[in-house]
C-alpha positions as CSV (number, residue, x, y, z in Angstrom):
1,M,-14.9,101.3,104.4
2,L,-13.2,98.2,103.0
3,S,-13.1,98.2,99.2
4,I,-11.3,96.7,96.3
5,D,-8.9,99.2,94.7
6,L,-6.9,98.5,91.6
7,T,-6.0,102.2,90.9
8,G,-3.0,102.6,88.9
9,Q,-2.8,98.9,87.8
10,S,-3.1,97.3,84.4
11,T,-5.3,94.3,83.9
12,L,-5.1,92.1,80.8
13,I,-8.1,89.9,80.0
14,I,-7.8,87.2,77.4
15,G,-11.4,86.6,76.2
16,G,-13.0,89.8,77.6
17,S,-15.6,90.7,75.0
18,R,-18.6,88.9,76.4
19,G,-20.0,86.9,79.3
20,I,-17.6,86.4,82.2
21,G,-14.8,88.1,80.6
22,A,-16.7,91.2,79.9
23,A,-18.0,91.3,83.5
24,V,-14.4,91.0,84.8
25,A,-13.4,93.9,82.6
26,R,-16.1,96.0,83.9
27,V,-15.5,95.2,87.6
28,A,-11.8,95.7,87.2
29,A,-12.4,99.0,85.6
30,S,-14.8,100.0,88.3
31,A,-12.0,99.3,90.8
32,G,-9.7,101.7,88.9
33,S,-7.7,99.5,86.8
34,R,-6.7,100.1,83.2
35,V,-8.1,97.3,81.1
36,A,-6.8,95.6,78.0
37,W,-8.7,92.7,76.5
38,T,-8.9,90.5,73.5
39,G,-11.8,88.9,71.7
40,R,-12.4,87.0,68.5
41,Q,-14.3,90.0,67.1
42,S,-14.8,93.7,68.0
43,C,-17.4,94.5,70.7
44,P,-18.4,98.2,70.5
45,E,-20.8,97.8,73.4
46,Q,-18.1,96.6,75.6
47,A,-15.7,99.4,74.7
48,Q,-18.4,102.0,75.3
49,A,-19.3,100.5,78.7
50,L,-15.6,100.6,79.8
51,K,-15.3,104.2,78.4
52,K,-18.0,105.3,80.6
53,L,-16.1,104.1,83.6
54,G,-13.3,106.6,82.9
55,V,-10.3,104.3,82.6
56,E,-7.8,103.7,79.9
57,T,-8.5,100.8,77.7
58,C,-6.9,98.8,74.9
59,F,-8.4,96.1,72.7
60,T,-7.4,93.8,69.9
61,V,-9.0,91.1,67.9
62,A,-7.1,88.0,68.6
63,D,-7.7,84.3,68.7
64,C,-6.7,82.9,72.1
65,T,-5.1,79.9,70.3
66,D,-2.7,82.2,68.5
67,A,0.4,82.3,70.6
68,D,2.1,84.9,68.5
69,A,-0.9,87.3,68.6
70,T,-1.2,86.9,72.3
71,A,2.4,87.7,72.8
72,A,2.4,90.6,70.5
73,F,-0.6,92.2,72.3
74,T,1.0,91.6,75.7
75,E,4.1,93.2,74.6
76,K,2.2,96.2,73.2
77,V,0.1,96.6,76.5
78,A,3.3,96.3,78.7
79,A,5.1,98.9,76.7
80,Q,2.2,101.3,76.6
81,W,1.3,101.1,80.3
82,G,4.8,100.3,81.7
83,G,3.9,96.8,82.7
84,I,1.0,94.3,83.4
85,D,-0.1,93.8,86.9
86,N,-2.9,91.3,86.4
87,L,-3.9,88.6,84.0
88,V,-7.3,86.9,83.7
89,Y,-7.8,84.0,81.2
90,C,-11.4,83.8,80.4
91,A,-11.5,82.3,77.0
92,G,-13.6,79.0,76.9
93,F,-15.5,76.7,74.6
94,T,-17.5,73.6,75.0
95,S,-18.9,71.0,72.7
96,P,-22.0,69.1,73.2
97,L,-20.5,66.0,71.4
98,P,-20.6,62.7,73.3
99,F,-17.2,60.9,73.6
100,A,-17.9,58.4,70.7
101,E,-18.6,61.3,68.3
102,L,-15.5,63.4,69.2
103,T,-13.0,63.5,66.5
104,P,-9.3,64.2,67.1
105,N,-9.7,67.6,65.4
106,E,-12.5,68.6,67.6
107,W,-10.7,67.3,70.8
108,R,-7.5,69.4,69.8
109,R,-9.7,72.5,69.2
110,V,-11.4,72.3,72.6
111,V,-8.2,71.6,74.5
112,D,-6.4,74.4,72.4
113,I,-9.0,77.0,73.5
114,N,-9.5,76.0,77.2
115,L,-6.0,74.9,78.2
116,N,-3.3,75.7,75.6
117,G,-4.6,79.3,75.4
118,A,-4.0,79.7,79.0
119,Y,-0.4,78.6,78.6
120,Y,0.2,81.0,75.8
121,A,-1.2,83.9,77.9
122,L,1.0,82.9,80.9
123,R,4.0,82.4,78.7
124,A,3.5,85.9,77.4
125,V,2.9,87.7,80.7
126,T,4.9,85.9,83.4
127,G,8.3,87.4,82.3
128,V,6.9,90.9,82.4
129,M,5.4,90.3,85.9
130,A,8.6,88.6,87.2
131,A,10.7,91.5,86.1
132,A,8.5,93.7,88.3
133,N,8.4,91.2,91.2
134,R,4.7,91.2,91.3
135,G,1.6,90.1,89.5
136,A,-1.8,88.4,90.1
137,I,-3.2,85.8,87.7
138,V,-6.7,84.2,87.6
139,L,-7.6,81.4,85.4
140,I,-11.3,80.7,84.8
141,G,-12.0,77.0,84.9
142,S,-15.3,75.0,85.4
143,A,-16.9,73.1,88.2
144,A,-17.6,70.5,85.5
145,I,-14.2,69.0,86.5
146,V,-15.9,67.4,89.6
147,A,-19.1,66.1,88.1
148,G,-17.8,65.2,84.7
149,G,-19.6,68.0,82.9
150,G,-22.4,65.9,81.5
151,G,-19.9,63.7,79.6
152,R,-18.1,66.4,77.5
153,A,-14.7,64.8,77.9
154,D,-12.7,67.3,75.8
155,Y,-13.8,70.3,77.8
156,V,-13.6,68.6,81.2
157,S,-10.1,67.3,80.5
158,A,-8.9,70.7,79.3
159,K,-10.4,72.5,82.4
160,A,-9.0,69.9,84.7
161,G,-5.6,70.6,83.2
162,L,-5.8,74.1,84.5
163,E,-5.6,72.7,88.0
164,G,-2.1,71.4,87.3
165,L,-1.0,74.6,85.5
166,N,-2.3,76.8,88.4
167,R,-0.3,74.9,90.9
168,A,2.9,74.8,88.7
169,V,2.8,78.6,88.2
170,C,2.1,79.2,91.8
171,K,5.1,77.1,92.9
172,E,7.6,78.4,90.2
173,F,6.7,82.1,90.2
174,G,5.7,82.6,93.8
175,P,9.3,83.5,94.9
176,Q,9.2,86.2,92.2
177,G,6.1,87.8,93.7
178,L,3.5,86.3,91.3
179,R,0.2,84.8,92.6
180,C,-2.0,82.5,90.5
181,N,-5.4,81.2,91.4
182,L,-8.3,79.4,89.6
183,V,-12.0,80.1,89.7
184,H,-14.5,77.4,88.9
185,P,-17.9,78.7,87.8
186,S,-21.1,76.5,87.4
187,L,-24.3,77.4,85.5
188,I,-23.6,81.1,84.9
189,E,-26.3,82.9,82.9
190,T,-24.2,84.0,79.9
191,D,-25.2,84.2,76.3
192,L,-23.5,80.7,75.7
193,L,-25.8,79.2,78.3
194,K,-28.8,80.9,77.0
195,A,-28.0,79.6,73.5
196,R,-27.6,76.1,74.8
197,H,-30.8,76.4,76.8
198,P,-33.0,78.9,75.0
199,N,-36.1,77.8,76.8
200,P,-36.6,80.0,80.1
201,E,-38.4,77.0,81.7
202,K,-35.4,74.9,81.2
203,R,-33.2,77.4,82.8
204,E,-35.6,77.6,85.7
205,C,-35.2,73.9,86.1
206,L,-31.5,74.2,86.3
207,A,-31.8,77.0,88.8
208,A,-34.0,74.7,90.9
209,G,-31.1,72.3,91.2
210,V,-28.8,74.9,92.7
211,P,-28.9,75.2,96.5
212,L,-29.2,79.0,96.3
213,R,-32.1,78.5,93.8
214,R,-30.8,80.7,91.1
215,L,-28.4,80.6,88.1
216,G,-25.1,82.6,88.6
217,Q,-24.5,85.9,86.9
218,P,-21.2,86.8,85.2
219,E,-20.8,89.5,87.9
220,D,-20.7,86.7,90.6
221,I,-17.5,85.3,89.0
222,A,-16.1,88.8,88.2
223,H,-16.4,90.0,91.8
224,V,-14.4,86.9,93.1
225,T,-11.9,87.3,90.4
226,V,-11.2,90.9,90.9
227,F,-10.9,90.3,94.7
228,L,-8.2,87.7,93.9
229,L,-6.4,90.3,91.8
230,S,-6.4,92.8,94.6
231,D,-4.1,93.3,97.6
232,L,-6.9,92.1,99.7
233,A,-5.9,88.6,98.5
234,S,-2.2,89.1,98.7
235,Y,-1.6,85.8,100.7
236,I,-3.9,83.7,98.5
237,T,-2.2,81.7,95.7
238,G,-2.4,78.2,94.2
239,Q,-6.1,77.9,95.1
240,S,-9.2,76.6,93.3
241,I,-12.3,78.4,94.3
242,F,-15.8,77.1,93.3
243,V,-18.3,79.9,92.7
244,D,-21.3,77.7,92.0
245,G,-24.1,78.5,94.4
246,G,-23.3,75.2,96.2
247,R,-24.3,73.1,93.3
248,T,-21.1,71.0,92.8
249,F,-21.0,69.4,96.1
250,C,-24.7,69.3,96.9
251,K,-26.1,67.2,94.0
């Protein structure tokens, strides 16, 4: 039977305490990987869920926009586990502010979380991976880069920047055995989406606009992400994959 196997590997997830990141952590652990993750605050529930899966775990409270904290944790994980095989950048933040109300500080904050943080993570891990002549990276973007994201210019611009970063890493580090891919979700039923649309009827309306007639679940993104980390995807790199129920190109 064909299955995804990450046994003996180490996966670092930046932004792995909740939502998509937490789902990626659980699926990677279910595939046998050791899991290290960061979050802005501790999450005992996530730690307990991973513990039940019987794999080694490592966690630290760190802001994804803190390059030094990301580098320090990466160094710790690599030393503890003898390297890092996989990186997933899941940290993200969106603001509902229209363009005219965006301040320079708000713009910088959103770009820092959604784009610069990915650079900090890649900067910390690519040297470790290149030294081992192998590594798989997945960046979590957003399907909003196609439709404009309802006018959230800061968020859309930052997520679009991941497209260029993905291709550059693919080209530069491919000869050293590294693969990098980008996954674009749309309308995933996370706590953030529920907070933005607390009315269940509103979420049902959103689901009605998806060709598959449902909102995505964090596991929908996690399954694709972990596949891309695995050897089953060993010849896939530099790609952008939309996991959106068909919504992006069928509006």
